[in-house]
Steps between C-alpha positions, in 0.01 A plus 500: 500500500765738614729408198210553261429839654864612477509374136188704410620818681850467373399456128242775539768746623741394241254535211389836647856627460523354145174653391608837646834479312315424181272795540797732558690363198195519276445866608854568380436308182766250597421132424831359598327285751334313209807453292782335704342170596250475215724577205697245296832640379488339149413674186433378152652712223497457125348155537783390742411395845776451767590142560568469881600177681243408774775487771664837423431808718356798333432797724145639489626842403735383232424550136567202256390612148489318172754246369657403836596160632592432859647153586424304817621615845583846374402820695371826352492745798292804584477775256674315216405563136574238243380655180528251203314726250741520191702186565508215756621485848610152653566456877677171582446259785586626851577850397415799706396843359516748792267782608426770259705369222411572130566227236424608139590394148598659163335475162648575152353853545731600775788746459756236410243320287595169651233274645601350832295293745595484867618158605565427870648171586466262787571599867562862404469768770407844389509727799234781561473802284681372185412567140564191272447604141525262200789305627605153617576404858659159504457230775590589858600859428427785747400858410555741787247741635416800275691387200417536133575236240455640152402354155688207368720442796581154627594428871680183525436207732576555870609863426411788723409865405561725800228725637427821322685395183411578142583234238498665156350357193661190338723429788619138560575430857696161522411239752607500863604871498408811704421815302397842628485865443350749248574373237565149650857374478676170601604513859609140589428146472267320754636226737340161531373604854334799362332302227357259750388784725320660212323159427379489854342849464306367200374206707405734788302715254319190374398407856387853574293503191317189613428652835349797323279269289368357844430856613321598171280197531401598853416853372281348230300327778434839639343644174149453640582746767502768237176398334224713628244232411653236725594704811307455826280802459378395147415149585148390534391439872469124441878478395600709801299274738654186334856615604403576853 
């Protein structure tokens, strides 16, 4: 009896707060409360729909557009844009595209008139805030925070681009090297210990992505809390009594 009373009162108080919040947001013509949980971050464009593996994490506020493929166990984090409009984007298995990254492609109508897709290999880590444009990131490489990799460039396997770097167009970074600067230049070769450490970062990001999938699934369960027709105050009296 007491537990039912607490449930009814608690839910009533919670839904009152939610209702008042929605009233205030609507008064400000802000419908953000509808968008975050309810939206799907996939957009069909030019007849191409993103091909996303079922066990990859795609953040609810990411934008995955057009000709994009994301392989298993990859993570597309919050605020990421994958825009495959004029060419294709391929994200390999177990790769991580960090928060607020932009991944784009090039058609034959760009300034260089050379079409380039963006190919990201397996177990690649792209740290937050990067721009990856019409280039190739080979397996197990790492792109440091805030870096830009420009058209036609190739980052070799296990190589590292240091944070804040700019990799100019058509730059080939050999495997197992560290490059950095604006423009990026060779700094040194990686040791075996560093390569293994970078591989462990990739594994950590995969595990973290799976945890965020679980969190997202829990949020989806809460969708009915944002549906005015299913909240406590909008249910028929018979439905309310059945829960008591």
